[in-house]
Short mmCIF file of the C-alpha atoms (twelve columns), coordinates in Angstrom:
data_MODEL
# 
_entry.id   MODEL 
# 
loop_
_atom_site.group_PDB 
_atom_site.id 
_atom_site.type_symbol 
_atom_site.label_atom_id 
_atom_site.label_alt_id 
_atom_site.label_comp_id 
_atom_site.label_asym_id 
_atom_site.label_seq_id 
_atom_site.Cartn_x 
_atom_site.Cartn_y 
_atom_site.Cartn_z 
_atom_site.pdbx_PDB_model_num 
ATOM 1  C CA . UNK A 1  -15.901 -4.474  -2.281 1 
ATOM 2  C CA . UNK A 2  -13.779 -5.048  -0.524 1 
ATOM 3  C CA . UNK A 3  -12.657 -2.577  2.913  1 
ATOM 4  C CA . UNK A 4  -9.099  -2.383  4.242  1 
ATOM 5  C CA . UNK A 5  -7.370  -0.269  6.090  1 
ATOM 6  C CA . UNK A 6  -3.734  1.456   5.098  1 
ATOM 7  C CA . UNK A 7  -1.319  2.128   7.092  1 
ATOM 8  C CA . UNK A 8  1.713   4.253   5.507  1 
ATOM 9  C CA . UNK A 9  5.398   4.864   6.692  1 
ATOM 10 C CA . UNK A 10 8.160   7.247   6.265  1 
ATOM 11 C CA . UNK A 11 8.501   8.732   3.183  1 
ATOM 12 C CA . UNK A 12 4.978   6.948   1.435  1 
ATOM 13 C CA . UNK A 13 3.566   8.485   4.662  1 
ATOM 14 C CA . UNK A 14 5.239   11.904  4.327  1 
ATOM 15 C CA . UNK A 15 4.046   11.947  0.397  1 
ATOM 16 C CA . UNK A 16 0.957   10.764  0.598  1 
ATOM 17 C CA . UNK A 17 0.127   13.796  3.751  1 
ATOM 18 C CA . UNK A 18 -1.954  11.056  5.953  1 
ATOM 19 C CA . UNK A 19 -0.533  8.097   8.410  1 
ATOM 20 C CA . UNK A 20 -3.759  5.633   7.212  1 
ATOM 21 C CA . UNK A 21 -6.788  5.721   6.027  1 
ATOM 22 C CA . UNK A 22 -9.896  3.048   5.107  1 
ATOM 23 C CA . UNK A 23 -11.117 2.901   1.804  1 
ATOM 24 C CA . UNK A 24 -13.374 0.596   -0.306 1 
ATOM 25 C CA . UNK A 25 -11.242 -1.438  -2.465 1 
ATOM 26 C CA . UNK A 26 -12.460 -2.243  -6.643 1 
ATOM 27 C CA . UNK A 27 -13.110 -5.662  -7.663 1 
ATOM 28 C CA . UNK A 28 -9.942  -5.865  -9.669 1 
ATOM 29 C CA . UNK A 29 -8.182  -5.028  -7.013 1 
ATOM 30 C CA . UNK A 30 -7.180  -8.749  -5.933 1 
ATOM 31 C CA . UNK A 31 -3.347  -8.709  -5.187 1 
ATOM 32 C CA . UNK A 32 -0.470  -6.067  -2.786 1 
ATOM 33 C CA . UNK A 33 0.850   -5.060  -5.966 1 
ATOM 34 C CA . UNK A 34 -3.183  -4.583  -7.709 1 
ATOM 35 C CA . UNK A 35 -3.573  -2.234  -5.255 1 
ATOM 36 C CA . UNK A 36 -0.638  -0.209  -5.486 1 
ATOM 37 C CA . UNK A 37 -1.095  -0.095  -9.403 1 
ATOM 38 C CA . UNK A 38 -4.903  1.286   -7.847 1 
ATOM 39 C CA . UNK A 39 -4.244  3.394   -4.812 1 
ATOM 40 C CA . UNK A 40 -1.623  5.578   -7.345 1 
ATOM 41 C CA . UNK A 41 -5.224  6.781   -9.732 1 
ATOM 42 C CA . UNK A 42 -6.133  8.229   -7.094 1 
ATOM 43 C CA . UNK A 43 -4.544  11.174  -6.806 1 
ATOM 44 C CA . UNK A 44 -0.759  12.589  -7.743 1 
ATOM 45 C CA . UNK A 45 0.196   12.931  -4.238 1 
ATOM 46 C CA . UNK A 46 -0.520  8.641   -3.917 1 
ATOM 47 C CA . UNK A 47 2.074   8.718   -7.297 1 
ATOM 48 C CA . UNK A 48 4.358   10.463  -6.527 1 
ATOM 49 C CA . UNK A 49 5.010   8.005   -3.070 1 
ATOM 50 C CA . UNK A 50 4.453   5.163   -5.425 1 
ATOM 51 C CA . UNK A 51 6.468   5.878   -8.843 1 
ATOM 52 C CA . UNK A 52 8.388   3.365   -7.992 1 
ATOM 53 C CA . UNK A 53 6.476   0.749   -6.522 1 
ATOM 54 C CA . UNK A 54 8.896   -1.832  -7.163 1 
ATOM 55 C CA . UNK A 55 11.459  -0.700  -4.400 1 
ATOM 56 C CA . UNK A 56 7.966   -0.004  -1.859 1 
ATOM 57 C CA . UNK A 57 8.075   -2.981  0.765  1 
ATOM 58 C CA . UNK A 58 4.336   -4.241  2.741  1 
ATOM 59 C CA . UNK A 59 3.265   -6.064  5.416  1 
ATOM 60 C CA . UNK A 60 -0.341  -7.376  5.369  1 
ATOM 61 C CA . UNK A 61 -1.702  -8.216  9.313  1 
ATOM 62 C CA . UNK A 62 1.614   -7.059  10.103 1 
ATOM 63 C CA . UNK A 63 3.486   -9.923  8.271  1 
ATOM 64 C CA . UNK A 64 5.968   -8.627  5.078  1 
ATOM 65 C CA . UNK A 65 4.780   -9.920  2.031  1 
ATOM 66 C CA . UNK A 66 5.528   -9.358  -1.884 1 
ATOM 67 C CA . UNK A 67 3.100   -7.923  -4.685 1 
ATOM 68 C CA . UNK A 68 2.431   -10.444 -5.798 1 
ATOM 69 C CA . UNK A 69 -0.247  -11.333 -2.642 1 
ATOM 70 C CA . UNK A 70 -3.052  -11.333 -1.981 1 
ATOM 71 C CA . UNK A 71 -4.849  -8.893  -0.504 1 
ATOM 72 C CA . UNK A 72 -8.296  -10.839 0.544  1 
ATOM 73 C CA . UNK A 73 -9.036  -10.718 4.336  1 
ATOM 74 C CA . UNK A 74 -6.211  -8.130  4.856  1 
ATOM 75 C CA . UNK A 75 -7.269  -6.477  7.656  1 
ATOM 76 C CA . UNK A 76 -4.242  -4.016  7.194  1 
ATOM 77 C CA . UNK A 77 -2.413  -3.468  5.500  1 
ATOM 78 C CA . UNK A 78 0.967   -1.313  5.805  1 
ATOM 79 C CA . UNK A 79 3.767   0.190   3.233  1 
ATOM 80 C CA . UNK A 80 6.818   1.565   3.567  1 
ATOM 81 C CA . UNK A 81 9.869   2.110   0.876  1 
ATOM 82 C CA . UNK A 82 12.572  -0.312  1.581  1 
ATOM 83 C CA . UNK A 83 15.376  -0.339  5.711  1 
ATOM 84 C CA . UNK A 84 17.580  0.236   5.883  1 
ATOM 85 C CA . UNK A 85 20.893  -0.635  8.346  1 
ATOM 86 C CA . UNK A 86 21.601  -3.451  9.480  1 
# 
């Protein structure tokens, strides 16, 4: 298992009901996309927050990444909605 600190922002945080948490991830969770799919299985609040997971943005150790990015070695993974404005 891989232990990772997750940080949630904006309406992702509001829907999940917490700003951050530390989770032990199963071995099959290898990429950001895998993480999003796994989180959706943790309860209705996660499913609601990540319902349209293709719009969710992610950062690993404060660097923006796409959903195919491996999460091995990540100290922190942040999940947030698309940014708006200029």
